[in-house]
C-alpha positions in Angstrom: 96.1 176.3 67.1 94.8 179.2 65.9 90.9 179.6 64.9 91.2 179.4 61.0 93.1 176.1 61.4 90.2 174.8 63.6 87.5 176.1 61.5 89.9 174.3 58.5 89.3 171.2 60.7 85.7 171.5 61.2 85.0 172.0 57.6 87.1 168.9 56.2 85.4 166.6 59.0 81.9 168.2 57.8 82.8 167.3 54.5 83.9 163.6 55.2 80.3 163.2 57.0 78.5 164.5 54.2 80.3 162.6 51.9 79.6 159.2 54.0 75.9 160.4 54.4 75.7 160.5 50.7 76.5 156.6 50.6 74.0 155.9 53.1 71.8 153.6 51.2 75.2 151.8 50.3 76.1 151.6 54.2 72.4 150.9 55.1 72.3 147.9 52.6 75.9 146.5 54.3 73.9 146.9 57.5 70.8 145.4 56.8 72.7 142.0 54.9 75.2 141.6 58.1 72.1 141.7 60.1 69.8 139.5 58.2 72.7 136.7 58.1 73.7 136.9 61.4 70.2 137.1 63.0 69.4 134.5 60.5 72.5 132.1 62.0 71.6 132.8 65.4 68.1 131.7 65.3 69.4 128.5 63.6 71.7 127.8 66.6 70.6 124.8 68.3 69.4 124.9 72.0 71.3 123.6 74.7 69.5 123.3 78.2 72.1 122.9 81.1 71.9 120.4 83.3 73.7 120.9 86.8 74.5 119.3 90.3 75.7 120.8 93.0 77.7 118.8 95.3 80.0 119.6 99.0 83.3 117.5 99.6 83.7 117.1 103.3 87.3 116.6 103.8 87.2 117.3 107.4 86.2 114.8 110.5 85.7 114.4 113.9 88.5 111.9 113.9 90.9 113.9 112.2 92.1 116.6 115.2 92.7 113.3 117.3 94.4 111.2 114.6 96.9 114.5 113.8 100.4 112.4 113.3 98.9 108.9 113.2 97.4 108.7 109.6 98.7 109.9 106.5 96.5 113.1 105.7 95.8 112.9 101.3 94.9 116.0 99.9 91.9 115.0 98.6 91.4 118.4 96.8 94.0 117.2 94.6 92.4 114.4 94.3 89.3 115.7 93.2 91.2 117.7 90.5 92.8 114.7 88.8 89.3 113.6 88.5 87.9 116.4 86.7 91.0 116.4 84.4 90.4 112.6 83.8 86.4 113.0 83.0 87.8 114.5 79.4 89.7 111.7 78.6 88.5 109.6 75.8 88.1 107.0 77.7 85.6 108.4 80.1 83.9 110.4 78.0 83.1 107.0 75.8 82.0 105.0 78.5 79.6 108.1 79.2 78.3 107.9 76.3 77.5 104.1 76.2 76.0 104.7 79.8 73.9 107.4 78.5 72.8 106.4 75.1 74.5 109.3 73.5 77.0 106.8 71.4 73.4 106.2 69.9 73.1 109.8 68.3 76.4 109.3 66.3 75.8 105.7 65.1 79.0 103.5 63.3 80.2 106.7 61.7 83.8 107.1 63.0 83.9 111.0 61.8 80.2 111.5 63.6 81.6 109.6 66.9 84.2 111.6 67.0 82.4 114.8 66.5 80.3 113.5 69.5 83.3 113.3 71.9 84.6 116.6 70.8 81.2 118.3 71.9 80.8 116.3 75.2 84.5 117.6 76.0 83.3 120.9 75.6 80.2 121.1 77.0 80.7 119.0 80.1 82.6 120.9 83.1 83.4 120.3 87.0 84.0 124.0 88.6 84.4 125.0 92.1 81.6 127.2 93.7 82.6 130.8 94.0 80.8 130.6 97.2 82.7 128.0 99.3 85.9 126.0 98.6 84.8 122.4 98.9 81.6 123.1 96.9 81.7 122.1 93.1 79.4 122.3 90.5 78.7 119.3 87.8 77.3 120.5 84.5 76.4 119.6 81.0 74.3 121.3 77.9 73.0 119.3 75.3 69.7 119.7 73.3 68.0 117.1 75.1 66.9 118.4 78.5 66.2 114.9 80.0 69.5 113.8 78.5 71.2 116.4 80.1 70.0 115.4 83.2 70.9 111.8 82.9 74.6 112.5 82.5 75.0 115.1 85.1 73.4 112.2 87.4 76.2 109.4 85.7 79.1 112.0 86.4 77.9 112.4 89.8 77.8 108.9 90.5 81.3 108.1 89.0 82.8 111.3 90.3 82.1 110.3 94.0 83.1 106.6 93.4 85.9 107.4 91.6 87.7 109.5 94.4 86.8 107.3 97.6 88.1 104.0 95.0 91.2 106.1 94.4 91.6 106.6 97.9 91.7 103.4 99.3 93.5 102.2 96.1 96.0 104.4 97.0 96.0 103.5 100.1 96.5 99.9 99.6 99.1 100.3 96.9 101.2 102.3 99.5 100.7 99.3 102.1 102.3 97.1 99.6 105.0 99.1 98.7 105.7 99.3 102.3 105.8 95.4 103.6 107.9 95.2 100.5 110.4 97.7 101.3 110.2 96.2 105.2 110.8 92.4 104.6 114.0 93.9 102.4 115.0 96.0 105.2 114.5 93.3 108.3 116.5 91.2 106.0 119.4 94.2 105.5 119.3 94.9 109.3 119.6 90.8 110.3 123.1 90.8 108.3 124.1 94.1 109.8 123.4 92.5 113.1 124.9 89.3 112.2 128.1 90.9 110.9 128.7 93.1 114.2 128.1 90.5 116.2 131.0 88.5 114.5 133.5 91.1 114.2 132.3 91.6 118.2 133.2 88.3 118.9 136.4 87.9 116.9 137.9 91.1 118.8 136.1 90.9 121.9 139.9 91.9 123.7 140.1 95.3 121.5 136.5 96.6 122.1 136.0 100.0 123.4 134.2 100.6 126.7 132.6 102.8 129.0 136.0 105.0 129.0 136.0 105.3 126.0 138.0 104.6 122.9 141.9 103.4 122.7 143.4 107.0 122.7 140.9 108.0 125.5 141.9 105.4 127.3 145.6 105.5 126.7 145.3 109.4 127.7 143.5 108.3 130.9 145.9 105.6 131.5 148.6 107.4 131.3 146.8 110.4 133.1 146.4 107.6 136.1 150.0 106.4 136.1 151.2 110.2 136.3 148.7 110.5 139.5 149.9 107.5 140.9 153.4 108.0 140.9 153.2 111.4 142.1 151.1 110.5 145.4 153.9 107.8 145.8 156.8 110.2 145.7 155.1 112.5 148.0 154.3 109.4 150.2 157.6 107.9 149.9 158.6 111.5 151.2 156.2 111.6 154.0 157.2 108.1 155.2 161.3 109.1 155.1 160.2 112.0 157.5 158.2 109.5 159.8 161.4 107.3 160.3 163.3 110.5 160.9 161.1 111.5 163.7 160.7 108.0 165.3 164.3 107.7 165.1 164.0 110.9 167.7 162.2 109.6 170.6 162.4 107.3 173.1 159.9 104.6 173.5 159.2 104.6 177.0 160.1 107.4 180.2 161.1 104.7 183.2 158.6 103.3 185.6 155.1 105.0 187.3 152.3 103.7 189.3 148.9 102.5 188.2 146.2 104.6 188.8 143.7 103.4 190.9 140.6 105.3 188.8 139.2 103.2 186.4 136.1 103.6 184.4 134.0 101.5 187.0 134.8 104.5 189.9 134.0 107.0 187.0 130.4 105.4 186.2 130.1 105.1 189.7 130.5 109.2 190.3 128.8 110.3 187.5 125.6 108.5 188.8 125.9 110.1 192.5 126.2 113.5 191.0 123.0 112.5 189.0 121.5 111.4 192.3 122.5 114.9 193.7 121.1 117.1 191.3 118.0 115.2 191.8 117.6 115.5 195.2 118.4 119.5 195.4 115.5 119.8 192.7 112.9 118.2 195.0 114.2 119.9 197.9 113.6 123.1 196.4 109.6 121.6 196.4 109.3 119.3 199.5 110.9 118.4 202.5 113.8 116.1 204.3 110.3 113.5 205.3 109.2 113.4 201.6 109.3 109.6 200.6 111.0 110.5 197.1 113.8 112.6 199.1 114.8 110.1 201.9 114.5 107.3 198.3 117.0 109.6 196.7 119.6 109.8 199.9 118.9 106.1 200.6 120.5 105.4 197.1 123.2 108.1 197.4 124.7 106.3 200.4 124.6 102.6 198.9 126.6 103.9 195.4 129.3 105.6 197.5 129.4 102.6 199.6 129.5 100.3 196.4 132.7 103.5 195.2 134.7 102.8 198.9 134.3 98.8 198.3 135.8 99.2 194.6 138.9 101.1 195.7 139.8 98.9 198.7 139.8 96.1 195.9 142.0 98.2 193.6 144.4 99.5 196.4 146.7 96.4 196.3 147.5 97.3 192.5 148.6 100.7 193.2 151.6 99.5 194.6 152.3 98.1 191.7 154.9 99.7 188.6 155.6 99.6 185.2 157.1 101.0 182.3 155.6 104.8 181.3 155.5 104.6 177.9 156.0 108.1 175.4 152.7 108.9 173.9 154.6 110.8 171.1 156.6 108.0 169.9 153.2 106.0 169.7 151.7 108.2 167.6 154.2 108.5 165.5 155.1 104.8 165.3 151.2 104.6 164.5 151.6 107.5 161.7 154.3 105.6 160.2 152.8 102.3 159.9 149.7 103.8 157.8 152.0 105.6 155.4 153.9 102.6 155.0 150.7 100.7 154.1 150.0 103.7 151.8 153.4 103.4 150.1 152.6 99.8 149.7 149.2 100.4 148.0 150.7 102.9 145.3 153.3 101.0 144.1 151.0 98.2 143.5 148.9 101.1 141.9 151.5 101.9 139.9 152.5 98.9 138.6 149.3 97.9 137.5 148.6 101.4 135.6 152.5 100.8 134.4 151.0 97.5 132.6 147.8 99.1 130.9 150.0 101.6 129.4 152.8 99.4 128.3 149.8 96.8 126.8 147.8 99.8 125.2 151.1 101.1 123.9 151.5 97.4 122.3 148.4 97.5 121.0 148.7 100.9 119.0 148.4 99.0 115.2 145.7 96.9 115.9 143.2 98.7 118.6 142.7 102.1 116.3 142.1 99.6 113.1 139.6 97.5 115.4 137.5 100.5 116.5 137.3 102.4 113.3 135.7 99.5 111.6 133.6 98.8 114.5 132.4 102.9 114.1 131.6 101.5 110.1 129.7 98.7 111.1 128.0 101.0 113.7 127.1 103.1 111.4 125.8 100.5 109.1 123.8 99.3 111.1 122.3 102.3 112.6 121.0 103.9 109.3 119.4 100.3 108.6 117.8 100.2 111.6 116.6 103.4 111.8 115.1 103.2 107.9 113.3 100.1 109.5 112.0 101.4 112.6 110.7 104.6 110.0 109.1 101.8 107.7 107.5 100.6 110.4 106.1 103.3 111.8 104.6 104.2 108.6 103.3 100.9 108.0 101.3 101.6 111.3 100.2 105.0 110.7 98.9 103.0 106.7 96.8 100.7 108.5 95.6 102.9 111.0 94.4 105.3 107.9 93.1 102.6 106.0 90.5 101.2 109.2 89.9 104.9 109.3 88.7 104.8 105.9 86.6 101.5 106.3 85.1 102.6 109.6 84.9 106.7 108.4 85.4 107.4 105.2 88.1 110.5 105.1 85.5 112.0 102.2 82.2 112.3 102.5 79.7 113.6 100.0 77.0 115.9 100.2 74.6 116.1 97.1 73.5 120.2 97.8 71.7 120.6 94.6 70.3 117.3 92.9 70.3 117.2 89.3 68.3 119.8 87.7 67.7 121.1 84.0 67.1 124.8 83.6 63.6 125.6 81.8 64.8 128.0 79.5 67.3 127.0 77.3 70.8 128.1 78.5 72.9 128.6 75.1 72.6 130.4 72.6 72.5 133.3 74.1 70.1 135.1 71.6 69.8 138.5 72.7 73.0 138.9 73.3 74.2 137.5 70.1 71.5 139.5 68.6 72.8 142.8 69.8 76.7 141.6 69.1 75.1 141.0 65.0 73.7 144.7 65.7 76.8 146.4 66.0 78.5 144.8 63.7 75.9 145.4 61.0 76.3 149.2 62.4 79.7 149.2 62.2 80.1 147.2 58.9 77.5 149.5 57.1 79.6 152.8 58.0 82.9 151.1 57.1 80.9 150.2 53.6 80.1 153.7 53.4 82.9 155.7 54.8 85.0 153.3 51.8 82.3 154.1 49.2 83.0 158.0 49.7 86.4 157.4 49.1 86.2 155.6 45.9 83.9 158.0 44.9 84.2 161.1 46.4 81.9 164.3 46.7 83.2 167.5 46.4 81.4 170.4 48.3 83.7 173.1 48.5 85.7 174.8 45.7 89.0 174.8 48.1 88.6 170.6 47.8 89.1 170.5 44.1 91.9 173.3 44.9 93.4 170.7 47.1 94.2 168.2 44.4 95.7 170.9 42.0 92.6 171.3 39.9 91.7 174.6 38.7 89.0 176.4 40.1 87.9 179.9 38.1 84.6 180.8 40.6 82.0 178.4 42.0 78.3 179.1 41.3 75.4 178.3 44.9 73.0 175.7 44.2 69.4 176.9 44.5 67.1 173.3 44.4 63.7 173.5 42.9 60.8 172.6 44.8 60.8 169.1 42.9 63.6 167.9 44.0 63.2 169.3 47.3 60.2 167.1 47.6 62.6 164.4 46.3 65.1 165.1 48.5 62.4 164.9 51.1 61.2 161.4 50.0 64.0 159.7 50.1 65.1 160.6 53.8 61.6 159.1 54.6 62.3 156.3 52.4 65.8 155.7 54.7 64.5 156.5 58.1 61.3 153.5 57.2 64.2 151.5 56.4 66.0 152.4 59.7 63.0 152.0 61.6 62.1 148.3 60.0 65.6 147.3 60.4 65.2 148.1 64.2 61.9 146.7 64.2 63.1 143.7 63.4 65.8 143.5 66.4 62.7 144.6 68.5 61.1 141.7 67.8 64.0 139.5 67.7 64.7 140.6 71.4 61.0 140.5 72.7 59.0 138.8 70.4 
């Protein structure tokens, strides 16, 4: 943009302002009319006094951490929100109007009563405090301060009673519902138990046991049968080998002499050896004359004499002769007898497992159907039982919750600020409204002056006429006379005085 274009724009703007200034009296008149009407309306608005009370809703108690998971936890803050919404309902507002005497203002006129209820709905409020989560303000606006305070007091009392009463009623209704459901499920559980018992008694021979269901028992029986048959085959082969070895051995070797030594002589030899060892130990410490040494020598001599006598008694047997048995044959015979007994036991087990497998094969159509029906009955029974136990646990929790609420209310209301009324009206905010009226008047006056200048334009430059297509042949500068200048100054002073009057009126309204 070059300098010539900028100058042209500035000249146009200057011309518009001069044209608007030329209509200043119309603008001032419009501003004064708007301000006068607006201030008159604000001045005649009824004064409303705010009554308020602040209450603290205590939802945490000392017992709550101890009863975690044992009682039913109710969301008291949601209950408070519901009560706040219910407070604006028509029945509650009508009851408040009757209790506080506000209904007398409407009389018997239904239209006036509707207006009264709408005003109450708009002027009553329960809002949370910005400084705390459980702090609430109860407020009401009314032209009569005493009436505002009375209504806030009534709302406060009803608010506390309603929240606590709703909590108790909800708990009572929940218990009644649980009792009804428990009776229903108790009957269903008894019926399921009867069906299960009857079915088991009717199919007692086909019930699964600790070994599993039908297919598990059949597989286990066949596995046991295969194992026993394998063990039996191994045992029969081992028995055949033992029979062959026994057949290759002789039972005896002929005749031999009887050994005189027996267990009694061996015992005597052992005692004699022990005494001699003790004697050697004593001789290392004492002489031959020591009493203990002499006593041990006597004992050794006595035992040796007993041994000689014993050998003498057994000597006649030395001449006797008897067959001498083959020890290998005896061991083989013993092993063969044990193996034969094992083979017999394995055959008995094999026959038992064969009978069990045959019995299970014969029931292949019956047992699976019985087990499937039993599984269905058990499943139905478990579902009903689990739901029944859940209802019992919830009933106990509900009972405990009710006892806790009776002894220690879950919700404690503490009035932080009792109901009080502000000393000055809380509404309307006249200073703000008067300022807004003044701003509306100023902008309205400017708009009137601008549109008036557009409807009756005044041209201050020859170029403006040329732009409209009017031929301009020249221009003559205006030289005002002294009288015209004095009249212009007078009008300026009058305009300034009118503006000052408007400002003074605004100052009186603001600070008067």
